[in-house]
N, C-alpha and C positions, 0 to 999 in steps of 0.2 A: 377862694372864698365861698359860702352860702351865697343864694339868691336867695332872701329874706319874705320876699315882696308877697310870692305865694303863702308862707306861714302866716306875718301878718296878715295879708287880705282872711284865710281862711277865720283866725279871731277875732277878728270886726265880722265875719258872717254869723260867727258862733256868740259873741257876745250881744249882737240883735236879736238873737233867737232867745236867750237867757232874759234881757228886757220885755220881749213879750209874754215869758212866766211869769212876771215878778207882778203881773197883771191880775194874776188870777188869785193869790193870797190878799191883793186890794179888793178884790169885787169880796171874795169871803170876810173882812175885816166891813166892808160896806153894808153885806147885807146883816151881820154880826150889831151892827150900829156901833162898831170902835173906831175910835178915833186915829187910829193906826194908818188908818187907808193912808195918810197923806206920806207915811213914811214909804209905801213902797213905788206910790210915783214921781217921787223923787230920785227915788232908787235905779226906778226904770228910764227916766229923763237921762240921768246920768249914764249909765250904761249905753242906751244907745248911741246917745253922743260922742262915745269915746270911738263905738262900733262903728257909726258910721265913718268917724274919721278915719278911722284904720282903712275902713274899704276903699274910700278915695284919694288917701294917700298911695296906696300900694297897690291898686288896681291891677289887674292884670286881665289880658281878657283870654287866655285858656289857663284853666287852673289847676296845674301838671305839682305835683307833690312826691321828690323822689326818695332814696333810701333816706339819705342824710338829713333831708328836710322833715321826714317823716318823725324820724327820732327827734327833731328840735318841736314841732308843733305839739307832738305828741305830749309833751313834759310842760312846755306854755301854755297848753289847752287847760292844764289842769291848777295850775299857775294862777294863769289870770282869773279865769272863770269864778275861783273859788275866794280872789280877792275884790271881784265887784258882788259876786254871791252873798259876801257881807256886809253890804252895804245897811241890805233890809234890817240886821240884827242891832247894825250898829246906829243908825236914824229911830231906831222904836224907840216906843215906851221904855224899853228897858235898857237901855242904853248902855249894851254892854262897849266896852272898850276895842278899839281894832282887834287888839291879839285875839280875843278871846271869840269874836265874829268872826275872823278870819281861820281861828279853830274849827267853831261850827260849823263853817260852810265847807271848809277841807273834809270834813269829816264824814259833811249828809252826801258831796259828791262823791270822796272814794268808800262810800257805804259801810264806814267804821260804825258809825253810832254811838260816839264817845262826845260827851255834850259838856260843856261849859257852864249850861245851868242848873243854876244850885235849886230852883222853886220854878218847875215848869207851870205848878199851878197860879203865877200871874203872868202868864207868855198867855199877850193875846191870839185868837183865833187864826190872822192871817202868820203868824210868825208859826204858829204848829202846823200849818197846812207847809208855808214854805220849807220847814223841814223834812214835812213828807215831797217835797216835789224834787229838792236836790237827790235823795234819796234815789228817785224815779228816774231821774234823770241822769243820774250816775249812774245806777244799774246796765241804763239803757245804751250809755255813749262808752262805758266798757264791753258790753256783747258784740259792739260795732266796733272797737278795738281790736277786739279778740278775735273776730271775723275776719276784721279785712288787712289790722295792720302786722299786728306781733307774729303770728306767722313767717309773712315777708321778712321780719325782722331777724327772723332767729333766734325770738327771745325764750329761753328757758325751755329750748325741745317742744315749742307750740309748733311747729311746721308739720311734727306728728298728727298733731292734732286735725290740721287744715289738710292733709293729708288723707285724714279717715273722712272726715264731713263732705269733700269736696266727692273725696267718690263715691262715698252713701250716696249725696243729693246729684250727683250730675244729670240725673232723667227728669227729675225733679224739679231743680232748679239747675241751671243750665250755669249763669252767672253767680261770681262771688255776693255780689250787691242783690240778688235774687234769695240767696242765703237770708242775707243782714235782713231785708225785707222781712224775712216770712219771719225769722225768728224775734224780731222788735212787736211785730202782727200776734206772734203768741205771749209774749212778754205781757202784752196788753192788756191781752184779753183772761191771763193769769190775774193779772191784777183787780180787773173787773171780776172775774169771780169770787175772787179771794174777799172782796167790799161785799160782794151780795154777801156769800156764806156769814161774814162776820156778823152784818147787818140782822140774819135770819136767826142768827144764834145769841141775841140781845145786845150788840154793843150799838152804839148810839153811830148814826150815820155820819155823822161830821169825822168818830175816830174811825170809824170801819175802813175810812177808806183812805183819812192817812196813814192806819196801820196796814191794809192794803197796799199802798205803795213800798213801804217800810219793810213788811214781809217777803214778798217777792223780788227788790232788790237787794235782799240780806242787807238792809242798810242799820236797822234796828232804833232808827229814831219813833220815839211815841208819844203817850200826848200827857204820859202821867209820870208819877216821880217812881213808884213802883211797877213802874213796866206791864208789865201782864200779871201782876200779882193780886190785883183785886179781880179777876176774871173768871169763872168757874171753867169745870174739866173740858165742857164740851169747845170751847173758842182754844182752850189749852191745845187740844188736839188736831181742832181745823188748824190753829195756826205751827205746831210741829209738822202736822203736810204740808202746807205750803210752801214753807221755809224748806223742808225738803224738794222740792220743786222747785224753786230758785235756788239750790245748789247742785243740781243737776246739771246736765249741757241742753238748752232752749231748744236748741236747731234740731236738735233730737226731738223735743214734741212733735216739730211742723211736720219732721216725716209719719210720728205715729198716727197724726191726723190721715195720713194718707194711707201708711202700711202698715197700721195697728199697734199692738200692746209689744211685739216682738221686737219692732227696731230700738224702744227703749231698753227693754228688757236684755238684749242680747249685747248688748254694748258693755265691752270689757270695765271701762271703769265705771259705769252705773252702776254694775254689779258687788266691785268693791267697795263703792262708796253706800250703800243700803248696808251688805255685812257689817262695813263698820262700825254705823250708826247702830246696827241690829245690839250686836256686840257690846257696847261702849256703853249703851241705855240698863241692857242684862247687869254689867258691872255695877254701873250706879246705884241701879234700882235694888238687885244685891247687897250692898254693901247696909244701904238705908234701910232695910227688912231685918238682916242680920243683927242689925244694934239696935233697933227698935225705935229709929228714927221717927219712925211715919208707918200707917196702914199699907198694905200692899199698893190698891188701885191708887192712894198718894204716891206713893213711891216712882210708881212707873208712868206715872202722867208726869210729873214735875222732873222726874229722868231723864225722861224723851224730850220734854222740851227746852231744856238746859242743854242735853246733851248736840239735840239737832242746832239748839239755838250759836253755841260754842263752833260747833266743829262748819258750820254753815259759814261763820264768820257776822252771824246777824246782829247778836247782843241783846237781844230780850231776856229779860227772867223774870220768870215766876215765883220765883225764893231768893233769899240771902243764901245762897249755897255754900259762903261762907262758914254755914255755922252746922254743914253737914258733914264734919269732921276733915282730917287733915287728910287722908286719900282721897277724898274727893277734891278738893280742891287743889293738891296734886294734878290729880288728873285731869281735871279744867286746863290748867296749867299749861298740860301737855296737849291737849285738844286744841289750844289757843295756836297751837302751829301746824294743823293740817289743813284744813282750807276742805275747800266740795273739789267739785270737778271742774275741770277746762273746758271753758264756752258758758258758765253759768255767769250770774253776778258776784261770787264771791271772793275773800280776798286767799291768802294765804297762800302757801306751798302748791296745794293742790293735792290730792287724790294720785293722778295718772303718774306726779313726780317718783312719788313712794313707792309708785310700781315698777318704776324701771331703776330705783334704789335695788327694791329688794331682786330687780331681776340681774342684778351685777353682783348683788354677794350669792346668790346659788350660783352664777356661773363660775367667779371665783371660788367657789367650792369644787364645785365639780372638777375644776382645772388644774386646783390643787389634787385632788383626789387625781386625778386621772388626767394628766397634763397632757396628754398627745390624741386627746377624743376630740370632737369640731361640735361646738358648741355656738348655735346661733340666736344671735340677741332676736326675741321676737317679742311682739306686744299687741295683741288684739288678734294674734293669727299672723301679724306683718312681721319681717323684718326691721330691726330698728340700727340705724345708723350708727357711725362716731359720732356723728354731729348731731345726734340728738342727746346724745349721753353726755358729750363733753358740755350740751349748752344746759343739760339741767346740772351737772357738777357744778359747773360758776353758779348757777341761779341759788343753791342750795348754800355756796360757799359765799355767795354777797348777799343772803339772808341774813348767815352766822353774825359776817360780818358789821353786818347795819344792825343787826340788835343790840351785841356786845357793844359798837359805840354810843350807838342813842342811850343807852342806859347807864353807860359811865358820863356823857353828858349831863344826864338829866341826877344822876349822882349830885356832881358839881355843883348843881342848882343848892344844894341841900335837901335832895329826898332822901328817904329811906332808904335801903337795899330792894324790899317788896316791891314797895311804889314805883323804882326807878327800871327794874328786872321787867315787872309787870305791865308797865305802863309801855315801855320799848314794847315788849311782845307783841300788847294788842295793838299800838300802833303800826305797827310794822305786816302787821299779819290782818291788821282791817277788822279789826274784830268785834271791837267796842269796849265793854268794863274789864277793869283788869282784877290784882288781887289785892285785898287790904281795906280797910275802912277807908280810908280815904278815895281812892278811885274802884272801888269795887261796885257788885250786883245792885247796894243800897246806896252807890254815891255818886260823886259827877267829880270833872276834872278842873271844876270851877275855883278850886281853893290853889290850884298851881300859878307857877311864877307867869308875867310873858313871856320869859325865855323860853320856861319847860315848852309853855302851847305852842311857837315856833319851831322846836325842835320835832314834836311831837308831829306840829304838821305836816314838817319834810318827813317825817318817815313815814306817815300814813301814804305820803303819795309817791313815795319810794317806794311801799311794797304796793300798792297798787297798781303801780306803771313796771311791773317787775322786775326790778332794780335795775338790768341793765341797757334798758331803754332812759334812764336817766345820769344813771352813770358815766356812759359814752360821754355824752354831757363834756367830762370834765378832763377830756383828751384833748390835747392841744394837736394830736395828727388830726380830730375831727374835724375843727376848724381851719388847719390849714390844706386839706388835700382838695 
């Protein structure tokens, strides 16, 4: 059996940290003179109580987590933290029921961006800031998880990323914790820079801070019902740039500060990511121009913003792209299943896994034409082992099975085909808005049943944790070994 003491001890420590962050929106409510500050104080006390209780009950002198405990802790951290992060939504003046509150907190911590709040205009400032903080905490958490844990757990081929990042960083950052620390430093710096740029371009300081956290975390939680729809073109271009930054491997930014732009631009995954964004933007903008939907500059601005938002799984919207035509709607549906770079804050399958699939297709084609030729699989100049290929194929299989299963479950609750499929796809890919009038870019998930919200929340967590991390827990051998 698994020794769960280190797992619950770590969970207690995480809950204590979460309770401290709850005091930040409390102070915001007090500064704005809003009575909702008490909801955060109550939530912080409850969270801290359970955190301290777990620490005392499962105290260990030497906190060491092995492979199986790592799987369990990773899954439980998102489940438990989301449960307590939902308390401010439940206790606030908005009086959200717990299913909607849990959906909102899970969406924030997984940086999905889907919202069960129908009207953000009535949300207290503390709640708006709490949503941004959840995005920022979730983005930081997934960065550390991607750098420290998932590669060693061989999840979805991420051991290849571990090999590349450690080899490039060994002289500057000898240990993996130094890489994680430098990455979090870059992450925090980008949030501050983004907030400054937003404010300098005319965004209200409070909005600038919240939107900056959601932008770099590619979380998509904004302060307005129309997302970025009311902001001018300079702010949209700034958001596009910073969303793209959030979609790149943040560890490479730390190397860029020491070695120059070549460290970032020479990366195989980054080049493919940027090229994909450019091509997709040109296709959408070209369509809008050809069909006479809008002028050239407007088309380029909004095409770039929304393409980058969806590919990086941020979920912001500058316009109702459901009105841009069937071609764009279908293209955005496919873009939902792409994702950014490994080592970024984005969700989705990620660019490098599609590169591995393309490599396999090329090898299969070459072997079909020349069956006796020697074809070595390489990614970024490095040989790709069978373990990486197997992990990538398994992840795609689990991705497809999860989306289909979740879509069927949502359909069983009475939702239509469009809402069920796009809702499942956007939840598992951690994108945010779906397709259709109900959960599209100008809608929300507020009208869905509690059952649908619980299923979508689970889908967000499974997608965020790269599937294998969660599904391995359903194996009897995992618990008996």
